[in-house]
C-alpha positions as CSV (number, residue, x, y, z in Angstrom):
1,M,0.0,0.0,0.0
2,S,1.6,3.3,-1.0
3,G,2.5,5.7,1.9
4,E,2.7,2.7,4.2
5,P,5.1,3.6,7.1
6,K,8.3,1.6,7.5
7,R,7.6,-1.5,9.7
8,E,9.4,-1.4,13.0
9,Q,11.1,-4.4,14.6
10,W,12.8,-5.3,17.8
11,A,16.6,-4.9,17.7
12,S,17.2,-8.1,19.7
13,R,15.5,-11.1,21.3
14,I,16.6,-10.1,24.8
15,G,15.2,-6.6,24.3
16,L,11.9,-8.1,23.3
17,V,11.7,-10.4,26.3
18,L,12.8,-7.7,28.7
19,A,10.2,-5.3,27.2
20,M,7.5,-7.9,27.6
21,A,8.6,-8.7,31.1
22,G,8.7,-4.9,31.9
23,N,5.2,-4.6,30.6
24,A,4.0,-7.3,33.0
25,V,6.3,-6.4,36.0
26,G,4.6,-3.4,37.7
27,L,3.6,-2.0,41.0
28,G,1.4,-5.0,41.7
29,N,4.3,-7.3,41.8
30,F,5.8,-5.6,44.9
31,L,2.6,-4.2,46.6
32,R,-0.4,-6.2,45.6
33,F,1.0,-9.8,45.5
34,P,2.4,-9.9,49.0
35,A,-0.7,-8.3,50.4
36,Q,-2.9,-10.8,48.6
37,A,-0.7,-13.7,49.9
38,V,-1.1,-12.5,53.5
39,K,-4.8,-11.9,53.2
40,N,-5.5,-15.3,51.6
41,G,-3.7,-17.9,53.7
42,G,0.0,-17.2,53.3
43,G,1.8,-20.0,51.6
44,A,-1.5,-21.8,50.8
45,F,-2.3,-18.9,48.4
46,L,0.7,-20.0,46.3
47,I,-1.0,-23.3,45.5
48,P,-4.1,-21.9,43.7
49,Y,-1.8,-19.1,42.4
50,M,0.4,-21.6,40.6
51,V,-2.6,-23.6,39.3
52,A,-4.0,-20.3,37.9
53,F,-0.6,-19.6,36.3
54,L,-0.7,-22.9,34.5
55,V,-4.3,-22.9,33.3
56,L,-4.9,-19.1,32.9
57,G,-1.6,-17.1,32.9
58,L,0.5,-19.2,30.5
59,P,-2.3,-20.0,28.0
60,L,-3.4,-16.4,27.8
61,M,0.2,-15.2,27.4
62,W,0.7,-17.6,24.4
63,I,-2.7,-16.6,23.0
64,E,-1.9,-12.9,23.0
65,W,1.6,-13.4,21.6
66,T,0.2,-15.6,18.8
67,M,-2.6,-13.2,18.0
68,G,-0.2,-10.3,17.9
69,R,2.3,-12.0,15.6
70,Y,-0.6,-13.2,13.3
71,G,-2.2,-9.8,13.0
72,G,1.2,-8.2,12.4
73,Q,1.6,-10.1,9.2
74,F,-1.4,-8.1,7.9
75,G,0.0,-4.8,8.9
76,H,-1.9,-4.5,12.2
77,H,-0.2,-3.5,15.4
78,S,-3.2,-2.8,17.6
79,T,-6.1,-5.0,18.7
80,P,-8.9,-3.6,16.4
81,G,-6.9,-4.7,13.4
82,I,-5.5,-7.9,15.0
83,F,-9.0,-9.0,16.1
84,D,-10.4,-8.2,12.7
85,S,-7.8,-10.3,11.0
86,M,-8.9,-13.3,13.1
87,G,-12.6,-12.9,13.2
88,K,-14.3,-11.7,10.0
89,R,-17.4,-10.3,11.6
90,R,-17.4,-6.5,12.1
91,F,-18.0,-6.9,15.8
92,W,-14.4,-8.1,16.5
93,K,-12.6,-5.0,15.3
94,Y,-14.9,-2.8,17.5
95,F,-14.5,-5.1,20.4
96,G,-10.8,-4.6,20.0
97,I,-11.2,-1.0,20.9
98,F,-10.9,-2.1,24.5
99,G,-7.2,-2.7,23.7
100,L,-6.8,1.0,22.9
101,W,-9.2,2.5,25.4
102,S,-8.1,0.7,28.5
103,N,-4.5,1.7,27.9
104,L,-5.5,5.3,27.8
105,I,-7.6,5.1,30.9
106,I,-5.0,3.1,32.9
107,A,-2.2,5.4,31.8
108,A,-4.1,8.4,33.1
109,F,-3.9,7.2,36.7
110,Y,-0.9,4.9,36.5
111,L,1.4,7.7,35.4
112,Y,0.2,9.7,38.5
113,I,1.4,6.8,40.8
114,E,4.6,6.7,38.8
115,S,5.1,10.4,39.6
116,W,4.7,9.6,43.3
117,C,7.4,6.9,43.0
118,M,9.7,9.5,41.5
119,A,9.0,12.1,44.1
120,Y,9.3,9.6,47.0
121,A,12.6,8.3,45.7
122,G,14.1,11.8,45.5
123,Y,12.7,12.8,49.0
124,S,14.1,9.5,50.5
125,L,17.5,10.2,49.0
126,M,17.5,13.6,50.8
127,N,16.6,11.8,54.0
128,G,13.4,13.8,54.1
129,F,11.4,11.1,56.0
130,K,13.6,11.5,59.0
131,E,11.6,14.6,59.9
132,T,8.5,14.3,57.8
133,S,5.9,11.5,58.2
134,P,5.0,9.7,55.0
135,E,1.3,10.5,55.5
136,K,2.0,14.2,55.7
137,Y,4.3,14.1,52.6
138,F,1.7,12.1,50.7
139,D,-1.1,14.7,51.5
140,W,1.4,17.5,50.5
141,L,2.3,15.7,47.2
142,T,-1.3,15.0,46.2
143,G,-3.1,18.0,47.8
144,H,-5.5,15.7,49.7
145,T,-7.5,17.2,52.5
146,P,-10.4,15.5,54.3
147,N,-13.9,15.8,52.8
148,S,-12.7,17.9,49.9
149,I,-13.5,16.9,46.4
150,L,-10.5,18.9,45.1
151,A,-7.0,17.7,45.7
152,I,-4.6,20.1,44.0
153,S,-0.8,20.2,44.6
154,P,1.3,22.3,42.3
155,V,4.4,20.3,43.2
156,G,2.6,17.0,42.6
157,M,1.4,18.3,39.2
158,I,4.9,19.2,38.2
159,F,6.1,15.6,39.0
160,F,3.1,14.3,37.1
161,A,3.8,16.5,34.1
162,A,7.4,15.4,34.2
163,C,6.5,11.7,34.0
164,I,4.1,12.3,31.1
165,I,6.8,14.2,29.2
166,I,9.4,11.5,29.9
167,N,7.1,8.7,28.7
168,I,6.2,10.6,25.5
169,A,9.8,11.4,24.8
170,I,10.8,7.8,25.1
171,L,7.9,6.6,23.0
172,S,8.7,9.0,20.3
173,R,12.1,7.3,19.8
174,G,10.5,4.1,18.7
175,L,10.7,0.4,19.7
176,A,14.4,-0.3,19.4
177,R,15.8,3.2,20.3
178,G,13.2,3.9,23.0
179,I,11.2,1.2,24.7
180,E,13.8,-1.5,24.2
181,I,16.7,0.5,25.6
182,V,14.7,1.5,28.7
183,S,13.7,-2.1,29.2
184,K,17.3,-3.3,28.9
185,I,18.3,-0.7,31.6
186,G,15.2,-0.6,33.7
187,M,14.6,-4.3,34.3
188,P,18.2,-5.2,35.4
189,V,18.3,-2.1,37.7
190,L,14.9,-3.1,39.1
191,I,16.1,-6.6,39.9
192,L,19.3,-5.3,41.4
193,F,17.5,-2.8,43.7
194,A,15.0,-5.5,44.8
195,T,17.8,-8.1,45.5
196,L,19.7,-5.6,47.6
197,L,16.6,-4.7,49.7
198,A,15.6,-8.4,50.1
199,I,19.1,-9.4,51.3
200,R,19.3,-6.5,53.8
201,G,15.7,-6.9,54.9
202,L,16.0,-10.7,55.6
203,M,19.0,-10.0,57.9
204,I,16.7,-8.1,60.4
205,T,16.5,-9.8,63.8
206,P,15.7,-8.5,67.3
207,E,19.3,-9.4,68.3
208,S,20.9,-7.3,65.5
209,D,18.3,-4.4,65.4
210,P,16.8,-3.0,68.7
211,H,13.8,-1.7,66.8
212,A,12.8,-5.1,65.5
213,V,10.1,-7.1,67.3
214,E,10.5,-10.3,65.2
215,S,12.9,-11.8,62.8
216,A,12.2,-10.9,59.1
217,L,12.2,-14.7,58.5
218,V,8.9,-14.9,60.4
219,G,7.3,-12.7,57.7
220,L,9.0,-14.7,54.9
221,N,7.8,-18.0,56.5
222,Y,4.3,-16.7,56.7
223,V,4.3,-15.9,53.0
224,W,5.6,-19.4,52.1
225,E,4.2,-21.7,54.8
226,P,0.9,-23.3,53.5
227,K,-2.2,-23.1,55.6
228,F,-4.2,-25.7,53.8
229,D,-7.6,-24.9,55.4
230,S,-7.9,-21.9,53.2
231,L,-7.8,-24.1,50.1
232,T,-11.5,-24.9,50.6
233,N,-12.4,-21.2,50.4
234,P,-13.6,-20.3,46.8
235,S,-12.6,-16.6,47.4
236,V,-8.9,-17.7,47.8
237,W,-9.0,-19.4,44.4
238,L,-10.7,-16.4,42.8
239,A,-8.2,-14.1,44.4
240,A,-5.3,-16.2,43.1
241,A,-6.8,-16.3,39.6
242,G,-7.3,-12.5,39.7
243,Q,-3.7,-11.9,40.8
244,I,-2.3,-14.0,38.0
245,F,-4.5,-12.3,35.5
246,F,-3.5,-8.8,36.5
247,T,0.2,-9.4,37.2
248,L,0.8,-10.6,33.6
249,S,-1.0,-7.5,32.1
250,I,-3.4,-9.7,30.3
251,G,-6.3,-8.1,28.4
252,M,-4.7,-4.8,27.8
253,G,-3.7,-5.2,24.2
254,T,0.0,-4.4,25.0
255,M,1.3,-7.9,24.4
256,H,-0.6,-8.1,21.1
257,C,1.1,-4.9,20.0
258,Y,4.6,-5.8,21.1
259,S,4.4,-9.3,19.4
260,S,2.9,-7.8,16.2
261,Y,6.4,-6.6,15.4
262,L,7.7,-10.1,15.2
263,R,8.5,-11.8,11.9
264,K,6.2,-14.6,10.6
265,D,8.4,-17.5,11.9
266,D,9.8,-15.8,15.0
267,D,9.2,-17.9,18.2
268,V,6.3,-17.0,20.5
269,T,6.2,-20.0,22.8
270,L,9.7,-19.7,24.5
271,N,9.6,-15.9,24.4
272,G,6.2,-15.8,25.9
273,A,7.0,-18.3,28.6
274,T,10.3,-16.5,29.4
275,G,8.5,-13.2,29.8
276,A,6.0,-14.9,32.1
277,W,8.7,-16.6,34.2
278,T,10.6,-13.4,34.6
279,N,7.5,-11.7,35.9
280,E,6.9,-14.6,38.3
281,F,10.5,-14.4,39.6
282,C,10.1,-10.6,40.3
283,E,6.7,-11.2,42.0
284,V,7.0,-14.4,44.0
285,I,10.8,-14.4,44.8
286,L,11.6,-10.7,45.0
287,G,8.2,-9.3,45.8
288,G,7.5,-11.9,48.5
289,S,10.9,-11.2,50.1
290,I,10.6,-7.4,50.7
291,L,7.3,-5.9,51.8
292,I,6.0,-8.5,54.2
293,P,9.3,-9.7,55.9
294,I,10.5,-6.1,56.6
295,A,7.1,-4.9,57.8
296,V,6.7,-8.0,60.1
297,A,10.2,-7.5,61.5
298,Y,9.3,-4.0,62.8
299,L,5.5,-4.1,63.2
300,G,4.8,-7.8,64.1
301,L,2.6,-10.2,62.1
302,A,-0.7,-9.2,63.6
303,E,-0.4,-5.5,62.7
304,V,0.8,-6.3,59.2
305,Q,-2.2,-8.6,58.6
306,Q,-4.4,-5.7,59.7
307,K,-2.8,-3.2,57.4
308,V,-3.2,-5.4,54.3
309,A,-6.6,-6.7,55.2
310,S,-8.0,-5.0,52.0
311,G,-5.6,-7.0,49.8
312,S,-3.6,-4.0,48.9
313,G,0.0,-3.2,50.0
314,F,-0.2,0.4,48.8
315,G,-0.6,2.0,52.2
316,L,2.1,-0.2,53.7
317,G,4.5,0.5,50.8
318,F,4.1,4.3,50.7
319,N,2.9,5.4,54.1
320,V,4.8,2.9,56.4
321,F,7.9,1.8,54.7
322,P,9.7,5.2,54.7
323,T,9.4,5.2,58.5
324,L,10.7,1.6,58.8
325,F,13.8,2.5,56.8
326,N,14.6,5.1,59.4
327,H,15.7,2.2,61.6
328,W,18.5,1.5,59.2
329,G,20.4,4.6,60.3
330,A,22.9,5.9,57.7
331,L,21.5,3.4,55.1
332,A,18.0,4.9,55.4
333,P,18.3,7.4,52.5
334,A,19.7,4.7,50.2
335,A,17.1,2.1,51.2
336,G,14.2,4.5,50.5
337,F,15.7,5.4,47.2
338,L,16.2,1.7,46.2
339,W,12.6,0.9,47.2
340,F,10.9,3.8,45.4
341,G,13.4,3.5,42.6
342,L,12.5,-0.1,41.9
343,L,8.8,0.9,42.0
344,F,9.5,3.7,39.5
345,F,11.3,1.4,37.1
346,A,8.5,-1.2,37.5
347,A,5.9,1.6,36.7
348,I,7.7,3.2,33.7
349,T,8.3,-0.1,31.9
350,S,4.6,-0.8,32.2
351,S,3.4,2.7,31.3
352,L,5.5,2.8,28.1
353,A,3.7,-0.4,27.0
354,M,0.4,1.5,27.5
355,G,1.2,4.2,25.0
356,Q,2.6,1.9,22.2
357,P,-0.7,0.4,21.1
358,I,-2.4,3.8,20.6
359,M,0.6,5.1,18.8
360,A,0.9,2.1,16.6
361,F,-2.8,2.5,15.7
362,L,-2.3,6.2,14.7
363,Q,0.9,5.4,12.8
364,Q,-0.5,2.5,10.9
365,E,-4.0,3.7,10.1
366,F,-3.5,7.5,9.8
367,R,0.1,7.6,8.6
368,L,1.3,9.7,11.4
369,S,5.0,9.9,12.1
370,R,6.4,8.4,15.3
371,A,6.9,11.9,16.8
372,K,3.4,13.1,15.8
373,S,1.7,9.9,17.1
374,A,3.5,10.4,20.5
375,L,2.2,14.0,20.7
376,A,-1.3,12.7,19.7
377,F,-1.1,10.2,22.5
378,G,-0.2,13.0,24.9
379,G,-3.1,15.1,23.6
380,M,-5.5,12.2,24.2
381,L,-4.0,11.6,27.7
382,L,-4.2,15.1,29.1
383,P,-8.0,15.4,29.3
384,M,-8.0,12.2,31.3
385,A,-5.0,12.9,33.4
386,I,-5.9,16.4,34.6
387,P,-9.0,15.3,36.5
388,V,-6.9,12.6,38.2
389,A,-4.5,15.2,39.4
390,I,-7.0,17.8,40.7
391,F,-9.8,15.7,42.2
392,N,-9.9,13.5,45.2
393,S,-8.6,10.0,44.5
394,Q,-11.9,8.4,45.3
395,S,-13.4,10.0,42.1
396,F,-11.6,9.8,38.8
397,F,-8.6,7.9,40.1
398,D,-10.6,5.0,41.6
399,E,-13.1,5.0,38.7
400,F,-10.4,4.7,36.1
401,D,-8.7,2.0,38.2
402,F,-11.8,-0.1,38.4
403,W,-13.3,0.3,34.9
404,G,-10.2,0.6,32.8
405,G,-7.7,-1.2,35.0
406,T,-9.8,-4.1,36.4
407,Y,-13.2,-4.9,35.0
408,C,-12.6,-4.2,31.3
409,L,-9.4,-6.2,31.3
410,V,-11.3,-9.3,32.3
411,L,-14.0,-8.5,29.7
412,M,-11.3,-8.2,27.0
413,A,-9.6,-11.4,28.0
414,V,-12.9,-13.3,27.8
415,G,-13.4,-12.0,24.3
416,E,-9.9,-12.8,23.1
417,A,-10.0,-16.3,24.5
418,V,-13.3,-17.0,22.7
419,L,-12.0,-15.4,19.5
420,F,-8.8,-17.5,19.5
421,S,-10.3,-20.8,20.5
422,W,-13.8,-20.8,19.1
423,V,-13.9,-18.2,16.3
424,F,-10.5,-18.4,14.7
425,G,-10.4,-22.1,15.9
426,V,-8.1,-23.6,18.4
427,E,-6.7,-26.1,15.8
428,K,-5.7,-23.2,13.6
429,G,-4.5,-21.1,16.5
430,W,-2.4,-24.0,17.9
431,A,-0.7,-24.5,14.5
432,E,0.0,-20.7,14.3
433,M,1.4,-20.7,17.8
434,M,3.7,-23.7,17.1
435,R,5.2,-22.3,13.9
436,G,8.8,-21.4,14.5
437,A,8.4,-22.5,18.2
438,D,11.6,-22.9,20.2
439,L,9.6,-24.5,23.0
440,K,7.4,-27.5,22.3
441,V,4.3,-26.8,24.3
442,P,2.6,-29.9,25.8
443,R,-0.7,-30.9,24.0
444,F,-2.3,-30.6,27.4
445,F,-2.5,-26.8,26.9
446,F,-4.5,-27.3,23.7
447,W,-7.4,-28.5,25.7
448,V,-6.8,-25.9,28.4
449,M,-7.0,-23.1,25.9
450,K,-10.1,-24.6,24.3
451,Y,-12.1,-25.2,27.5
452,V,-10.5,-24.4,30.8
453,T,-9.2,-20.9,30.1
454,P,-12.4,-19.4,28.6
455,T,-14.5,-21.1,31.3
456,L,-12.4,-19.7,34.2
457,L,-12.4,-16.2,32.7
458,I,-16.2,-16.3,32.4
459,V,-16.4,-17.4,36.0
460,I,-14.1,-14.5,37.1
461,L,-16.1,-12.0,35.0
462,L,-19.5,-13.1,36.5
463,A,-18.1,-13.3,40.0
464,S,-16.8,-9.7,39.8
465,T,-20.0,-8.5,38.2
466,F,-22.6,-10.0,40.6
467,K,-20.6,-10.5,43.8
468,P,-22.5,-10.4,47.1
469,S,-21.2,-8.2,50.0
470,C,-20.6,-11.2,52.3
471,G,-18.5,-12.9,49.6
472,W,-19.4,-15.9,47.4
473,D,-18.1,-18.4,49.9
474,K,-20.3,-17.3,52.8
475,Y,-23.3,-16.7,50.5
476,V,-23.1,-20.2,48.9
477,Q,-22.6,-21.9,52.3
478,S,-25.6,-20.1,53.7
479,L,-28.0,-21.4,51.0
480,G,-30.3,-24.0,52.3
481,T,-29.8,-23.0,55.9
482,S,-32.5,-21.7,58.2
483,S,-31.0,-18.2,58.1
484,P,-29.4,-17.6,54.7
485,E,-27.2,-14.5,54.1
486,K,-29.1,-11.5,52.7
487,F,-28.0,-10.8,49.2
488,E,-26.5,-7.3,48.9
489,W,-24.2,-6.1,46.2
490,A,-20.5,-5.9,47.1
491,S,-19.0,-2.5,46.9
492,D,-16.2,-3.9,44.6
493,S,-18.6,-5.6,42.2
494,M,-19.6,-4.1,38.9
495,V,-23.2,-3.6,39.9
496,G,-22.1,-2.4,43.3
497,K,-20.0,0.3,41.7
498,L,-22.8,1.4,39.5
499,L,-25.0,1.8,42.6
500,H,-22.3,3.7,44.5
501,R,-22.3,1.1,47.2
502,D,-18.6,1.9,47.8
503,V,-19.5,5.5,48.8
504,E,-22.4,5.0,51.1
505,L,-22.3,6.9,54.4
506,K,-23.1,5.9,58.0
507,P,-26.3,7.3,59.5
508,D,-24.4,9.7,61.8
509,A,-22.5,11.3,58.9
510,T,-21.5,15.0,59.4
511,P,-22.7,17.8,57.1
512,E,-19.2,17.9,55.6
513,E,-19.3,14.2,54.9
514,L,-22.7,14.5,53.3
515,T,-21.5,17.3,51.0
516,F,-18.4,15.4,50.0
517,N,-20.5,12.3,49.3
518,K,-22.8,14.3,47.0
519,N,-19.9,15.9,45.2
520,L,-18.1,12.5,44.9
521,K,-21.2,11.0,43.1
522,I,-21.3,13.9,40.8
523,A,-17.6,13.6,40.0
524,R,-18.0,9.9,39.3
525,T,-20.9,10.4,37.0
526,A,-18.9,13.0,35.1
527,D,-16.0,10.5,35.0
528,R,-18.2,7.7,33.5
529,L,-19.6,10.1,30.9
530,M,-16.0,11.0,30.0
531,M,-15.0,7.4,29.7
532,L,-18.0,6.7,27.4
533,A,-17.1,9.7,25.3
534,S,-13.5,8.5,25.0
535,F,-14.6,5.0,24.0
536,A,-17.0,6.4,21.4
537,G,-14.1,8.6,20.1
538,F,-11.9,5.5,19.6
539,G,-14.9,3.8,17.9
540,A,-15.1,6.8,15.5
541,L,-11.4,6.6,14.8
542,V,-11.6,2.8,14.0
543,W,-14.6,3.4,11.7
544,I,-12.7,6.2,9.8
545,A,-9.6,4.0,9.6
546,W,-11.4,1.1,8.1
547,K,-13.2,3.4,5.6
548,R,-9.8,4.7,4.5
549,R,-8.3,1.2,4.3
550,S,-11.3,-0.1,2.3
551,A,-11.0,2.9,-0.1
552,E,-7.3,2.3,-0.6
553,E,-7.8,-1.4,-1.2
554,R,-10.5,-0.6,-3.9
555,T,-8.1,1.9,-5.5
556,I,-5.3,-0.7,-5.7
557,T,-7.7,-3.3,-7.1
558,T,-9.0,-1.0,-9.9
């Protein structure tokens, strides 16, 4: 096709694998995973976690790599085109919009967290947390004040703008000169920082550190020692499947995009598995050896369990860890820098992956140069990012996180699993996957891809949509009893979110709390309208792109 932009490629295999691993390795590896392990039975959590990795994580990883490489042979580097090449009905290219839209929504709030990591790393290096509490610094950085819908911090916005500019500048350099170079530097540095912290943290004992209440090995043992009674709890299995799903960055369209730059016979099985195993090393080995062991050493197991009861290690990592590092004396500034530095590198290697699919779409379908597509991505991002930076985190930030960064990823994964195994055909898909393979995948995974993976994804989607407030395990157990649990929508379910169950107030709420609640609901409504408008905007771009493509194909034919 005339005017077709030059097709980019990865400069090296190691660069591709590190970029894919960097896409998957994010904040959740070091904050969410250890918290989920503590919440769901310690070492017993690893059993359903590894089962989910085998029947959900690896198959979806191979599916996305295979779909991307296949679509790339037709000149497509984003999910609308990739899906259209595999499913001939018009529905699939519009369903593929989720692979563009979710990246924009996630980037809007993820880059904000990335800017916190940058700011915390610098402040730690200056030993600022010796005098300032992490909570006070966080409120100063974000502009958060109680019962205020606005949360504006000029300094925080400067850091946020810096992160956006850095990401756009790197993306404008292309795959080999931008993303690949950052991944080759960022991933080894991340692993080095994490290793140093893990080694130093595991040396903490009450005998060697007067501030310690327990040995760090108590925390490590809790993460790894199985408590088999939790294996009968359905919630633990759902939590394990959810963690595997989110840690591998499945359902975002980023792996499709990265693998679309492979050549027709380039390996996807060994590359995909290597990327997944690298992520698991960072999450299970390194992630499980830092947050919980160090926190347990200084706070005790009971207090740590209480702090991560929600299943998130965010508060522990940002608001508690800087204080704990103060016990390391002269090493405190370096320790804080290493911790938030590794979080920053984990974040930026993931955020770069979010911009690439959108840029690839603009480059391929609208013939924009690399630099112009990077600026266009920035232009799309700003209307979403500004509300995240100026409003309370419970509004735009939380809404983007749930709809773009959680729910729609599961929806997207359900669609791609069905498309690969039942529309494109698992026989054809398996043959495509095994072409040029350096790793012979056992035939067992053929049947997993066809039946187990789609079924498990549908279960996760339904469970997160219609979840009762008491949890599925308690609700199911109560059925048939004399006093069954009353069904009420869970605040973290899709229906519960739509009904604002997560912002309901107590009967004795103050006038300030009532006003904040009202403003919060208004902000969330505006946020959802903005998300719908952005999705419709991507739909319009896809429609225009396909009209252009069809017209060019007719011109060539005639």
